[in-house]
C-alpha positions as CSV (number, residue, x, y, z in Angstrom):
1,M,8.5,4.8,-14.1
2,I,5.2,3.6,-15.4
3,Y,5.0,0.1,-13.9
4,L,2.9,-2.4,-15.9
5,D,4.4,-5.7,-14.8
6,N,2.0,-6.6,-12.0
7,A,1.6,-10.2,-13.3
8,A,5.2,-10.7,-12.2
9,T,4.9,-8.9,-8.9
10,S,2.7,-6.0,-7.8
11,Y,4.2,-2.5,-7.4
12,P,3.9,-0.2,-5.7
13,K,2.7,-1.8,-2.4
14,P,0.2,-0.1,-0.2
15,P,2.0,2.0,2.5
16,E,0.5,-0.1,5.2
17,V,2.2,-3.2,3.8
18,I,5.6,-1.5,4.0
19,D,4.8,-0.2,7.5
20,A,3.9,-3.8,8.6
21,V,7.2,-5.2,7.3
22,R,9.2,-2.5,8.9
23,N,7.4,-2.9,12.2
24,A,8.1,-6.7,12.2
25,M,11.8,-6.1,11.6
26,E,12.2,-3.1,13.9
27,N,10.0,-3.8,16.9
28,I,9.4,-7.6,17.1
29,G,12.5,-9.4,18.4
30,G,11.7,-13.1,18.4
31,N,11.1,-16.2,16.4
32,P,7.4,-17.2,16.3
33,G,6.7,-20.5,18.0
34,R,10.3,-20.7,19.3
35,G,9.9,-19.1,22.7
36,G,7.6,-17.8,25.3
37,H,8.9,-14.3,25.5
38,A,7.1,-11.2,24.3
39,G,8.7,-10.9,20.9
40,A,8.1,-14.5,20.0
41,L,4.5,-14.3,21.1
42,A,3.9,-11.1,19.2
43,G,5.3,-12.6,16.1
44,G,3.1,-15.7,16.5
45,K,0.1,-13.5,16.9
46,I,0.7,-11.7,13.6
47,I,1.1,-15.1,11.8
48,E,-2.1,-16.5,13.2
49,N,-3.9,-13.3,12.5
50,C,-2.8,-13.5,8.8
51,R,-3.7,-17.2,8.7
52,E,-7.2,-16.5,10.0
53,K,-7.7,-13.7,7.5
54,A,-6.5,-15.8,4.6
55,A,-8.8,-18.6,5.7
56,E,-11.7,-16.2,5.6
57,Y,-10.7,-15.0,2.1
58,L,-10.2,-18.5,0.7
59,G,-13.3,-20.0,2.2
60,A,-11.4,-22.5,4.4
61,E,-13.4,-24.1,7.2
62,K,-10.5,-23.8,9.7
63,P,-7.5,-21.4,9.7
64,E,-5.1,-24.4,10.0
65,Q,-6.1,-25.4,6.5
66,V,-4.0,-22.4,5.2
67,V,-0.3,-23.1,5.0
68,F,2.4,-20.5,4.5
69,C,4.8,-21.2,1.6
70,F,7.8,-19.4,0.1
71,N,5.7,-18.5,-3.1
72,C,3.1,-19.9,-5.4
73,T,5.7,-22.3,-7.0
74,D,6.4,-23.7,-3.5
75,A,2.7,-24.2,-2.9
76,L,2.2,-25.9,-6.2
77,N,5.1,-28.2,-5.7
78,T,3.8,-29.2,-2.2
79,A,0.4,-30.0,-3.6
80,I,1.7,-31.9,-6.7
81,R,4.5,-33.8,-5.2
82,G,2.6,-34.6,-2.0
83,T,-0.5,-35.9,-3.8
84,L,0.8,-38.0,-6.7
85,H,1.8,-41.7,-6.6
86,E,3.5,-43.8,-9.2
87,G,1.0,-44.9,-11.9
88,D,-1.3,-41.9,-11.5
89,E,-2.7,-39.9,-14.3
90,V,-2.9,-36.1,-14.2
91,I,-4.9,-33.8,-16.5
92,V,-4.0,-30.2,-17.0
93,S,-5.0,-27.3,-19.2
94,H,-2.9,-26.0,-22.1
95,A,-2.2,-22.8,-20.2
96,E,-0.2,-24.1,-17.3
97,H,2.9,-22.3,-16.0
98,N,6.2,-24.1,-15.7
99,A,5.7,-24.1,-11.9
100,V,3.2,-26.9,-12.7
101,M,4.6,-28.4,-15.9
102,R,8.2,-28.9,-14.8
103,P,7.5,-31.1,-11.8
104,L,4.9,-33.0,-13.8
105,M,7.2,-33.5,-16.8
106,G,9.9,-34.7,-14.4
107,Y,7.6,-37.4,-13.2
108,H,6.4,-38.1,-16.7
109,D,9.8,-38.5,-18.2
110,A,10.8,-40.9,-15.4
111,G,7.8,-43.0,-16.3
112,K,6.1,-42.4,-12.9
113,I,2.9,-40.7,-14.2
114,T,0.8,-40.3,-17.3
115,L,0.2,-36.6,-18.2
116,R,-2.6,-35.4,-20.4
117,I,-2.7,-31.8,-21.6
118,L,-6.2,-30.9,-22.6
119,P,-6.9,-28.7,-25.7
120,P,-9.0,-25.6,-25.4
121,E,-11.9,-24.4,-27.5
122,A,-11.1,-21.8,-30.2
123,N,-11.7,-19.0,-27.6
124,G,-9.0,-20.4,-25.3
125,L,-11.4,-21.8,-22.8
126,L,-11.2,-25.3,-21.5
127,S,-14.6,-26.9,-21.7
128,P,-15.9,-28.8,-18.7
129,D,-17.1,-31.4,-21.1
130,T,-13.5,-31.9,-22.3
131,V,-12.5,-32.4,-18.7
132,R,-15.3,-34.9,-18.1
133,A,-14.4,-36.9,-21.1
134,A,-10.7,-37.0,-20.1
135,I,-11.3,-38.4,-16.6
136,N,-10.8,-42.1,-16.1
137,G,-10.1,-44.6,-13.4
138,K,-6.4,-43.6,-13.1
139,T,-7.0,-39.8,-13.0
140,A,-5.6,-38.8,-9.6
141,L,-5.5,-35.0,-10.0
142,C,-6.7,-32.2,-12.2
143,I,-4.7,-29.0,-12.3
144,L,-6.1,-25.8,-13.6
145,C,-4.4,-22.4,-14.2
146,H,-7.3,-20.1,-13.3
147,A,-6.2,-17.3,-15.6
148,S,-3.3,-17.4,-18.1
149,N,-0.4,-15.2,-17.3
150,V,0.0,-14.6,-21.0
151,T,-3.5,-13.9,-22.4
152,G,-5.4,-13.2,-19.2
153,I,-8.1,-15.7,-20.3
154,L,-10.1,-16.7,-17.2
155,Q,-11.1,-20.4,-17.2
156,P,-14.6,-21.7,-16.1
157,A,-13.0,-23.0,-12.9
158,R,-16.1,-23.4,-10.9
159,E,-17.8,-25.6,-13.5
160,I,-14.6,-27.6,-14.0
161,A,-14.4,-28.2,-10.2
162,A,-18.0,-29.5,-10.2
163,V,-17.1,-32.0,-13.0
164,C,-14.0,-33.1,-11.1
165,H,-15.9,-33.6,-7.8
166,A,-18.7,-35.5,-9.6
167,Q,-16.0,-38.0,-10.8
168,G,-14.1,-38.1,-7.4
169,V,-11.0,-36.3,-8.7
170,P,-9.5,-33.4,-6.7
171,L,-8.8,-30.1,-8.4
172,L,-5.7,-28.0,-7.7
173,L,-6.3,-24.4,-8.7
174,D,-3.3,-22.2,-9.6
175,A,-4.5,-18.8,-8.6
176,A,-1.3,-16.9,-9.3
177,Q,-3.1,-14.4,-11.6
178,T,-6.5,-14.3,-9.9
179,A,-5.8,-14.0,-6.1
180,G,-6.8,-10.5,-5.0
181,T,-9.2,-9.8,-7.9
182,E,-11.4,-12.9,-8.6
183,D,-13.6,-14.9,-6.2
184,I,-11.3,-17.9,-5.9
185,A,-13.2,-19.2,-2.9
186,A,-16.3,-19.7,-5.0
187,V,-14.5,-22.1,-7.3
188,N,-14.7,-24.8,-4.6
189,A,-11.3,-26.2,-5.5
190,D,-9.8,-28.9,-3.3
191,M,-6.4,-27.2,-3.1
192,I,-5.6,-23.5,-4.0
193,A,-2.0,-22.3,-4.5
194,L,-1.4,-18.6,-4.6
195,P,1.3,-16.0,-4.3
196,G,1.3,-13.3,-1.6
197,H,3.3,-10.8,-3.7
198,K,1.0,-10.3,-6.7
199,G,-2.7,-9.5,-6.4
200,L,-2.6,-9.8,-2.6
201,L,-0.1,-6.9,-2.6
202,G,2.2,-8.5,0.0
203,P,6.0,-8.8,-0.1
204,M,8.0,-11.2,-2.3
205,G,8.8,-14.5,-0.7
206,T,5.3,-15.2,0.5
207,G,2.7,-17.7,-0.7
208,L,-0.2,-19.8,0.5
209,L,-1.6,-23.2,0.0
210,C,-5.2,-23.8,1.1
211,L,-6.1,-27.4,1.7
212,R,-9.9,-28.0,1.6
213,H,-12.2,-31.1,1.5
214,G,-9.8,-33.2,3.6
215,M,-6.7,-32.9,1.3
216,L,-3.6,-33.9,3.1
217,P,-0.5,-34.0,0.8
218,R,2.8,-35.4,2.0
219,P,5.0,-32.5,3.2
220,L,7.7,-31.3,0.9
221,R,10.0,-30.3,3.8
222,E,10.5,-31.7,7.3
223,G,12.2,-30.3,10.3
224,G,11.7,-28.1,13.4
225,T,8.2,-26.7,13.8
226,G,8.4,-25.4,17.4
227,S,5.8,-28.1,18.3
228,V,6.0,-31.7,19.4
229,S,9.7,-31.2,19.8
230,E,10.2,-34.4,21.8
231,S,9.4,-36.4,18.7
232,L,11.9,-37.2,15.9
233,R,9.0,-37.5,13.4
234,Q,7.2,-34.7,11.5
235,P,4.0,-33.6,13.2
236,A,0.8,-34.8,11.5
237,M,-1.3,-31.8,12.6
238,L,-2.0,-28.8,10.5
239,P,-0.4,-26.4,9.7
240,D,2.8,-27.7,11.5
241,R,2.9,-30.6,9.0
242,Y,4.0,-28.2,6.3
243,E,5.7,-25.3,8.1
244,S,9.1,-26.5,9.1
245,G,11.8,-23.9,9.8
246,T,11.6,-20.3,10.7
247,A,8.6,-18.4,9.3
248,N,9.1,-15.3,7.1
249,L,7.6,-13.0,9.8
250,P,8.3,-9.7,8.0
251,G,6.8,-11.1,4.8
252,I,3.8,-12.6,6.5
253,A,3.2,-9.3,8.4
254,G,3.2,-7.5,5.1
255,L,0.9,-10.1,3.6
256,N,-1.4,-9.6,6.5
257,A,-1.7,-5.9,5.7
258,G,-2.1,-6.7,1.9
259,L,-5.0,-9.0,2.7
260,D,-6.6,-6.2,4.7
261,F,-6.3,-3.9,1.8
262,V,-7.6,-6.4,-0.7
263,M,-10.5,-7.5,1.5
264,R,-11.6,-3.9,1.9
265,H,-11.3,-3.0,-1.8
266,G,-11.5,-6.2,-3.7
267,S,-14.5,-5.7,-6.0
268,A,-13.5,-2.1,-6.6
269,I,-9.9,-3.2,-7.6
270,R,-11.3,-5.8,-10.0
271,E,-13.6,-3.3,-11.7
272,Y,-10.9,-0.6,-11.9
273,E,-8.3,-2.9,-13.4
274,H,-10.8,-4.3,-15.9
275,T,-11.7,-0.8,-17.0
276,L,-8.1,0.1,-17.6
277,A,-7.5,-3.3,-19.3
278,S,-10.4,-2.6,-21.8
279,R,-8.9,0.8,-22.5
280,L,-5.5,-0.7,-23.3
281,R,-6.8,-3.7,-25.2
282,N,-9.1,-1.6,-27.4
283,G,-6.3,1.0,-27.9
284,L,-3.8,-1.6,-29.0
285,K,-6.2,-3.1,-31.5
286,N,-6.5,0.3,-33.2
287,I,-2.7,0.5,-33.8
288,H,-1.7,-0.7,-37.2
289,G,0.6,-3.6,-37.2
290,V,0.0,-4.6,-33.5
291,T,-1.3,-8.1,-32.8
292,V,-3.2,-8.5,-29.5
293,Y,-3.5,-12.0,-28.1
294,G,-6.5,-13.4,-26.3
295,A,-10.1,-13.8,-27.2
296,D,-12.8,-11.2,-27.6
297,H,-15.5,-13.5,-26.3
298,A,-13.9,-15.0,-23.2
299,P,-13.6,-13.5,-19.7
300,Q,-10.2,-12.0,-19.1
301,T,-8.1,-10.5,-16.3
302,A,-6.1,-7.3,-16.6
303,V,-3.3,-9.1,-18.5
304,I,-2.7,-8.1,-22.1
305,S,-0.1,-9.6,-24.4
306,F,0.8,-8.2,-27.8
307,N,3.5,-7.9,-30.5
308,V,4.5,-5.0,-32.6
309,G,4.8,-6.2,-36.2
310,T,7.6,-8.8,-36.6
311,M,9.7,-7.2,-33.8
312,E,11.1,-9.7,-31.3
313,S,9.2,-9.2,-28.0
314,G,12.3,-8.7,-25.9
315,E,13.4,-5.9,-28.3
316,A,10.1,-4.2,-28.1
317,A,10.0,-4.4,-24.3
318,D,13.5,-3.0,-24.1
319,A,12.5,-0.1,-26.4
320,L,9.5,0.7,-24.1
321,N,11.7,0.4,-21.1
322,R,13.9,3.1,-22.5
323,Q,10.9,5.3,-22.4
324,N,10.4,4.4,-18.7
325,I,7.6,1.9,-19.2
326,A,8.2,-1.3,-17.3
327,L,6.6,-4.4,-18.8
328,R,7.9,-7.8,-19.9
329,G,8.7,-9.5,-23.2
330,G,9.4,-13.2,-23.8
331,L,7.7,-16.6,-23.2
332,H,6.6,-15.9,-19.6
333,C,7.4,-19.4,-18.3
334,A,4.4,-20.8,-20.1
335,P,5.6,-22.4,-23.4
336,S,2.5,-24.5,-24.0
337,I,0.3,-21.5,-24.4
338,H,2.8,-19.8,-26.6
339,A,2.7,-22.9,-28.8
340,W,-1.1,-22.5,-29.0
341,L,-0.8,-18.8,-29.8
342,G,2.0,-19.4,-32.4
343,T,4.3,-17.1,-30.6
344,T,7.1,-19.5,-29.6
345,Q,9.7,-17.8,-31.7
346,N,9.1,-14.2,-30.8
347,G,7.3,-14.5,-27.5
348,A,5.0,-11.6,-26.6
349,V,5.1,-8.3,-24.8
350,R,3.0,-8.4,-21.7
351,A,1.3,-5.5,-19.9
352,S,-0.3,-6.3,-16.6
353,I,-2.3,-3.7,-14.7
354,G,-2.5,-3.2,-11.0
355,P,-4.7,-1.1,-8.7
356,F,-2.3,1.9,-8.7
357,N,-2.1,2.3,-12.4
358,T,-3.9,5.2,-14.1
359,E,-5.5,6.1,-17.4
360,Q,-2.5,8.3,-18.0
361,D,-0.3,5.2,-17.7
362,I,-2.3,3.4,-20.3
363,D,-2.4,6.3,-22.7
364,A,1.4,6.7,-22.3
365,L,1.9,3.1,-23.3
366,L,-0.4,3.4,-26.2
367,L,1.4,6.4,-27.5
368,A,4.8,4.7,-27.1
369,V,3.5,1.6,-29.0
370,Q,2.1,3.8,-31.7
371,H,5.5,5.4,-32.2
372,L,7.2,1.9,-32.0
373,S,4.9,0.6,-34.7
374,Q,6.0,3.3,-37.1
375,T,9.8,2.7,-36.8
């Protein structure tokens, strides 16, 4: 199988990630933080090692500012639901994923918040000036999808963060498509939500929320933390405030190994993926009848969406899958950007490149799309 669906989850995983998951399941018998025996202590050491590594990667001042979550959606919900109050206004980009839009629309429909979706420039970029003009006295939060999971367009997040900070508004960065390849620490966002299973190459069921600049959202879940067990109230200290229940030790062990891999090879991964993405993007543009979405003059990640003539995107993706090429067709849980692209009816076929793809993979996809365009 030629796997080109890394925007959904990365595959294959580095061998050391698989080994770390297996070691946690085979050799560590214990629940971290729930005992003083060797297994529980060994598990706790893995978790704290991963937390320290993630803090370094994300530019957190202290490891406890990094919270383990089930996935990026869980991290986003924690940040959103824990920060907003009735009467607040929220500003977002046009490219937000449903992991952001659905909780916000729930509050909006209930009349609890005001939601403003900011329009992009013609090239798909959200201008910092547009953000500056949108902020007012009721603006409680700005949420920014760092890079679209449909077009790959990379937003000027660092400049937008500076605008938000100058106006006293916190920025929540959705780094679902940029963790592992872009310098998300340099954005200087107040909160960063990211998955462990995509660019960080860890297992599914892992995610992180980094809380910087004194951010302290209300916890989404409460329960046992293995700490302050004499109290019936949720601990206020980090990270226990957010980590109720048994940790996903095998997943976090794998994420720890994935972080190791990414921190060793990060810039090389980015350059390699961008080289392959350029090869694919240029090749698709040379196929008659194929429409490639995005912008030629905007920075982009290694995510490319396209359509073949008037063919429905799911049909095209199925046809390519029959040729053993795995990618995705549809609306990609981001209806607002499809409305902007004009692809709400047909969706788009998305190819997303990972560090283990090859030039041969790209050329095989181009040949298959060429044949599909002629049918």
